[in-house]
C-alpha positions in Angstrom: 12.0 23.0 22.8 14.1 21.7 19.9 13.4 18.1 20.9 9.6 18.8 21.0 9.7 20.3 17.5 11.6 17.2 16.2 9.1 14.9 17.8 6.2 16.8 16.4 7.7 16.8 12.9 8.3 13.0 13.2 4.7 12.4 14.2 3.5 14.6 11.3 5.6 12.8 8.7 4.7 9.3 10.0 1.0 10.1 10.1 1.1 11.3 6.5 2.6 8.0 5.4 0.0 5.9 7.2 -3.0 6.1 4.9 -5.3 3.3 6.0 -8.1 4.1 3.6 -9.1 1.1 1.4 -8.0 1.6 -2.2 -11.0 0.7 -4.3 -11.3 1.2 -8.0 -13.3 4.3 -7.1 -10.3 5.8 -5.6 -7.8 4.6 -8.2 -6.9 6.5 -11.3 -7.3 5.4 -14.9 -3.8 3.9 -14.9 -4.9 1.3 -12.3 -7.9 0.2 -14.3 -6.4 0.3 -17.8 -6.0 -3.4 -17.7 -9.7 -4.1 -17.4 -10.8 -6.7 -20.0 -14.1 -6.4 -21.7 -15.7 -9.7 -22.7 -18.3 -8.4 -25.1 -19.7 -11.9 -25.7 -22.1 -11.6 -22.9 -21.1 -15.2 -21.9 -22.4 -15.9 -18.3 -20.8 -18.1 -15.7 -22.3 -21.5 -15.3 -25.2 -21.6 -12.8 -26.0 -17.9 -12.8 -29.7 -17.3 -12.4 -31.7 -14.4 -13.8 -33.4 -12.1 -11.3 -37.1 -12.7 -10.9 -38.0 -9.1 -10.1 -35.0 -6.8 -10.6 -35.2 -3.1 -9.7 -34.0 -2.4 -13.2 -35.6 -4.8 -15.8 -34.0 -5.7 -19.1 -33.9 -2.7 -21.5 -34.1 -0.1 -18.7 -32.1 3.0 -19.2 -29.9 4.0 -16.1 -27.1 6.3 -15.1 -24.0 4.6 -13.7 -23.0 6.0 -10.3 -19.9 3.8 -9.9 -16.5 4.6 -11.3 -14.9 1.2 -11.5 -13.1 2.5 -14.6 -12.5 5.7 -16.3 -15.5 7.0 -18.3 -18.1 5.0 -16.4 -19.4 7.4 -13.7 -22.3 9.4 -15.1 -22.6 7.3 -18.3 -26.0 6.4 -19.6 -26.4 2.6 -19.8 -28.9 0.0 -20.9 -29.6 -3.0 -18.7 -28.8 -6.2 -20.7 -28.9 -8.7 -17.8 -30.0 -8.9 -14.2 -29.0 -11.8 -12.0 -29.5 -12.7 -8.3 -26.2 -13.9 -6.7 -23.6 -13.1 -4.1 -21.3 -10.3 -5.1 -17.8 -10.0 -3.6 -15.4 -7.2 -3.1 -12.0 -8.9 -3.2 -8.3 -8.1 -2.7 -5.8 -10.1 -4.7 -2.3 -10.2 -6.4 -2.5 -10.9 -10.1 -1.0 -14.1 -11.4 0.9 -12.2 -14.0 3.0 -10.3 -11.5 0.9 -7.2 -11.9 0.2 -4.6 -9.2 -1.7 -5.8 -6.1 -5.4 -5.0 -6.3 -7.3 -3.8 -3.2 -11.1 -4.0 -3.0 -12.0 -4.9 -6.6 -15.7 -4.7 -7.2 -17.3 -7.1 -8.2 -16.7 -10.8 -8.5 -19.8 -13.0 -8.2 -20.3 -16.4 -6.6 -20.4 -18.2 -9.9 -16.9 -16.7 -10.8 -15.2 -18.5 -7.9 -13.5 -21.8 -8.4 -15.7 -24.5 -6.8 -18.4 -22.1 -5.6 -20.4 -23.0 -2.6 -24.2 -22.5 -2.3 -23.6 -20.3 0.7 -21.8 -17.0 0.7 -18.2 -16.8 1.8 -17.4 -14.7 4.8 -15.1 -11.7 4.8 -11.5 -12.8 5.4 -11.9 -16.1 3.6 -9.6 -17.0 0.7 -11.1 -18.0 -2.7 -9.6 -18.8 -6.1 -11.0 -16.6 -8.9 -12.3 -17.9 -12.3 -13.2 -14.3 -13.3 -10.9 -12.6 -15.8 -12.1 -9.0 -15.6 -8.5 -7.8 -15.3 -5.2 -9.2 -16.5 -3.9 -11.8 -14.1 -7.2 -12.1 -12.2 -8.1 -15.6 -13.4 -6.5 -18.2 -11.1 -5.4 -15.8 -8.5 -6.1 -16.3 -4.8 -8.3 -13.5 -3.4 -9.3 -12.4 0.1 -13.0 -11.7 0.5 -13.4 -8.1 1.8 -17.1 -7.7 1.6 -20.1 -9.8 0.4 -23.6 -8.7 -0.7 -26.6 -10.8 -1.4 -27.8 -8.7 -4.3 -28.9 -8.4 -7.9 -26.0 -7.7 -10.3 -26.4 -6.1 -13.6 -24.7 -6.4 -17.0 -24.9 -3.2 -19.0 -24.1 -1.6 -22.3 -22.8 2.0 -22.1 -20.8 4.6 -23.9 -17.7 5.8 -22.1 -17.8 9.4 -21.1 -14.0 9.5 -21.5 -13.5 8.0 -24.9 -16.9 7.9 -26.5 -16.4 4.2 -27.2 -19.4 1.8 -26.7 -18.8 -0.8 -24.0 -21.0 -4.0 -24.4 -21.9 -6.4 -21.7 -19.9 -4.8 -18.9 -20.0 -7.1 -15.7 -21.0 -6.2 -12.9 -22.8 -3.4 -11.2 -25.2 -3.5 -8.2 -28.5 -1.7 -7.7 -26.8 0.9 -5.4 -24.4 1.7 -8.3 -27.2 2.6 -10.7 -29.9 5.3 -10.9 -32.9 5.5 -13.1 -32.5 7.7 -16.1 -34.9 10.6 -15.8 -36.1 11.4 -19.3 
């Protein structure tokens, strides 16, 4: 009986340690996203094309459903750009020695070094030109997921700090909801 109890305790302890859930920014706390960098210039990557018929046209008011960073989820936003591209969820280790980042959303096709016209498949390595976070630019990333989608650049006011965020890149249609006035 004693051996059975020890085995059950060992199984319980080991199963508690083996959390296989992906760690996205949605599941990370503010400490993990505090190094997000906001490029308020609105400068776009070379080759990015405006969306012909986006779900949320320029000037639309929306509610952000994603929580890529603290103060984002539930914030009212204004669409300032809509672009058709491939959006990637990537995992990478920052070039500055920072903490490994799992399932970062989103890096777009035009933010990859030497982008191809066709989307990369999950599991493929790519070098990032994006600098959304410290140490991101120049890092080697693994593509976790790819979406052929419209990405949006938005202005919003953080629900956590009250600060206005200009030209935040990138959100997808599924991460936005129309503002009901």
